[in-house]
MILUM-525616 format. One line per field, with one value per residue (C-alpha): residue number from 1; residue in three letters; x, y, z. Coordinates in Angstrom, 3 decimals. Layout:
<rs>
num (NUM; ...)
residu (ala; ...)
east (X; ...)
north (Y; ...)
up (Z; ...)
</rs>
This chain:
<rs>
num (1; 2; 3; 4; 5; 6; 7; 8; 9; 10; 11; 12; 13; 14; 15; 16; 17; 18; 19; 20; 21; 22; 23; 24; 25; 26; 27; 28; 29; 30; 31; 32; 33; 34; 35; 36; 37; 38; 39; 40; 41; 42; 43; 44; 45; 46; 47; 48; 49; 50; 51; 52; 53; 54; 55; 56; 57; 58; 59; 60; 61; 62; 63; 64; 65; 66; 67; 68; 69; 70; 71; 72; 73; 74; 75; 76; 77; 78; 79; 80; 81; 82; 83; 84; 85; 86; 87; 88; 89; 90; 91; 92; 93; 94; 95; 96; 97; 98; 99; 100; 101; 102; 103; 104; 105; 106; 107; 108; 109; 110; 111; 112; 113; 114; 115; 116; 117; 118; 119; 120; 121; 122; 123; 124; 125; 126; 127; 128; 129; 130; 131; 132; 133; 134; 135; 136; 137; 138; 139; 140; 141; 142; 143; 144; 145; 146; 147; 148; 149; 150; 151; 152; 153; 154; 155; 156; 157; 158; 159; 160; 161; 162; 163; 164; 165; 166; 167; 168)
residu (met; thr; ala; gly; ala; asp; ala; ile; gly; asn; ile; ile; gly; gln; his; asn; ala; asn; ser; asn; val; ser; phe; gly; ala; val; glu; gly; gly; thr; thr; leu; pro; leu; thr; thr; phe; asp; gly; gln; asn; asn; pro; thr; asn; trp; gly; val; asn; gly; gly; ala; tyr; leu; glu; cys; cys; ser; gly; gly; leu; thr; val; asn; asn; asn; arg; met; leu; gly; val; ala; val; val; asn; asn; trp; leu; trp; thr; lys; asn; arg; his; thr; phe; asn; phe; gly; val; gln; ala; arg; arg; thr; tyr; gln; asp; ile; ile; lys; cys; val; phe; cys; ser; gly; thr; phe; asn; phe; ser; gln; arg; thr; thr; ser; thr; pro; asp; ser; asn; asp; pro; asn; phe; gly; leu; tyr; gly; ser; ser; phe; ala; ser; phe; leu; leu; gly; leu; val; asp; ala; thr; glu; arg; ser; phe; ala; ser; ala; tyr; ala; thr; gly; met; leu; glu; ile; arg; ile; pro; ile; val; ala; ser; thr; ala)
east (80.837; 81.086; 84.110; 85.114; 88.025; 88.788; 91.496; 92.454; 94.279; 95.177; 97.825; 98.841; 101.288; 102.532; 105.059; 106.556; 105.465; 108.569; 111.143; 113.431; 115.178; 118.921; 119.864; 123.591; 123.292; 121.694; 124.045; 122.182; 118.830; 116.031; 113.553; 113.825; 114.375; 111.924; 113.050; 111.691; 112.045; 111.357; 111.018; 109.094; 108.435; 109.532; 108.670; 106.438; 108.055; 108.486; 108.993; 106.946; 106.583; 106.961; 106.020; 107.719; 111.145; 113.025; 112.450; 114.193; 112.989; 110.357; 111.452; 111.065; 108.874; 110.193; 108.141; 105.946; 104.560; 102.625; 101.173; 99.029; 97.820; 96.452; 94.442; 92.026; 90.665; 88.039; 86.444; 83.809; 82.905; 79.745; 79.960; 76.869; 77.120; 73.860; 72.421; 75.744; 76.925; 80.439; 81.278; 84.954; 86.367; 89.681; 90.778; 94.077; 95.258; 98.329; 99.004; 101.984; 102.967; 105.685; 106.659; 109.035; 109.397; 111.561; 109.694; 112.826; 115.081; 114.947; 116.439; 115.475; 117.068; 115.947; 116.902; 116.650; 116.555; 118.969; 121.789; 121.683; 120.597; 122.877; 126.123; 125.432; 122.853; 122.442; 121.179; 117.461; 116.760; 118.385; 115.054; 113.677; 116.396; 117.640; 115.984; 115.669; 115.446; 118.772; 120.236; 118.913; 120.487; 123.811; 123.588; 123.790; 121.686; 120.582; 119.681; 119.548; 118.382; 118.341; 117.399; 117.461; 114.804; 113.781; 112.182; 110.891; 108.440; 106.445; 104.386; 102.289; 100.753; 98.000; 96.155; 93.289; 91.728; 89.039; 86.170; 83.231; 80.397; 79.511; 75.973; 74.422)
north (112.151; 111.304; 109.888; 108.823; 107.509; 107.266; 105.725; 107.218; 105.262; 105.618; 103.399; 103.779; 101.336; 101.153; 98.517; 97.691; 94.099; 93.352; 93.680; 90.705; 92.111; 92.434; 95.167; 95.772; 99.461; 100.273; 99.208; 97.465; 97.962; 95.480; 96.796; 97.614; 101.359; 103.657; 103.998; 106.842; 107.803; 111.090; 112.259; 110.946; 107.203; 106.633; 103.342; 103.154; 104.070; 101.137; 100.766; 101.952; 105.720; 107.162; 110.723; 113.822; 114.725; 117.876; 119.174; 116.375; 113.150; 111.003; 108.379; 104.630; 103.601; 101.049; 101.593; 104.263; 103.694; 106.322; 105.537; 108.154; 106.940; 108.546; 108.252; 110.765; 110.603; 112.954; 113.300; 115.617; 116.281; 118.049; 119.403; 120.774; 122.854; 124.324; 126.249; 126.363; 123.895; 123.685; 121.690; 120.747; 118.958; 117.405; 116.310; 114.603; 113.651; 111.748; 111.628; 110.394; 109.750; 107.501; 107.915; 105.730; 106.874; 105.367; 106.563; 107.146; 104.362; 102.121; 104.848; 106.525; 106.387; 108.929; 108.332; 111.216; 111.570; 114.505; 112.071; 110.456; 113.574; 115.716; 116.653; 120.394; 121.526; 124.809; 122.885; 123.707; 119.959; 119.047; 118.340; 116.414; 113.800; 111.058; 108.221; 107.738; 103.972; 104.083; 105.915; 103.063; 100.403; 102.257; 102.640; 106.445; 107.811; 111.455; 111.894; 109.689; 110.102; 107.983; 109.116; 107.024; 106.468; 109.096; 108.165; 110.429; 110.338; 113.110; 113.147; 115.510; 115.385; 117.888; 118.305; 120.749; 121.561; 124.174; 125.117; 124.592; 126.187; 127.711; 128.607; 130.090)
up (117.108; 113.429; 111.642; 108.164; 106.143; 102.452; 100.315; 96.981; 94.297; 90.653; 89.068; 85.442; 83.892; 80.325; 79.328; 75.959; 75.261; 73.188; 75.942; 75.247; 72.180; 71.831; 69.363; 68.999; 68.088; 71.459; 74.233; 77.045; 75.311; 75.889; 73.320; 69.652; 69.139; 67.403; 63.776; 61.649; 57.975; 56.175; 52.589; 49.606; 49.258; 52.837; 54.554; 57.623; 60.938; 63.295; 67.026; 69.992; 70.159; 73.663; 72.653; 71.308; 72.655; 71.763; 68.249; 66.388; 67.785; 69.339; 71.831; 72.026; 74.971; 77.466; 80.644; 82.228; 85.763; 87.678; 91.129; 92.862; 96.257; 99.389; 102.580; 104.088; 107.657; 109.050; 112.472; 113.878; 117.521; 118.738; 122.298; 124.034; 127.241; 128.515; 125.587; 123.674; 121.043; 119.672; 116.574; 116.105; 113.081; 112.109; 108.688; 107.860; 104.372; 103.301; 99.580; 97.627; 94.044; 92.608; 88.974; 87.000; 83.412; 80.743; 77.692; 75.583; 76.910; 73.867; 71.693; 68.445; 65.014; 62.402; 58.780; 56.314; 52.554; 52.924; 53.764; 50.307; 48.397; 46.230; 48.017; 47.614; 50.190; 48.218; 45.177; 44.624; 44.232; 47.555; 49.258; 46.276; 45.857; 48.115; 49.962; 53.710; 53.170; 51.272; 54.288; 56.462; 54.224; 54.311; 58.099; 57.897; 60.758; 60.512; 64.195; 67.268; 70.835; 73.983; 77.471; 80.598; 83.232; 85.682; 88.968; 91.671; 94.531; 96.126; 99.275; 101.314; 104.783; 105.461; 108.781; 109.247; 112.642; 112.119; 114.420; 112.114; 114.076; 117.415; 118.450; 121.540)
</rs>
């Protein structure tokens, strides 16, 4: 008889280090939101980027935890009767994964030069005028996004009982 066991583990954790911030524009927020600017002479974006979301926005990262764990147990029996040998095997696996994602929880504020550009959007100079930083100073947000945490767990139990070999 032969036997074996194995444990499988992979844990990924990302946390925003600046998580004790109170920002009035994001109700209940604990991190500073991602703030982006467009157009010419725009300042550098600030905040922690959690990745692309929809076509308008990226999200501010708060936390991202991903645990992938599992156990595998195998056993093998060899039975000999006269001139015959039978080889039986069993394999059992238990895997599970827990994911907690809050990659857009801190919110996103996008400021655009179009907000302070000429009032006529049909004007050929509409995309050339305006300042996204002026929109920021005036508090005129072009687009905003905030999504809350999603958590889910998956699991699988797999048992295999094949006859591996039989000889005479």
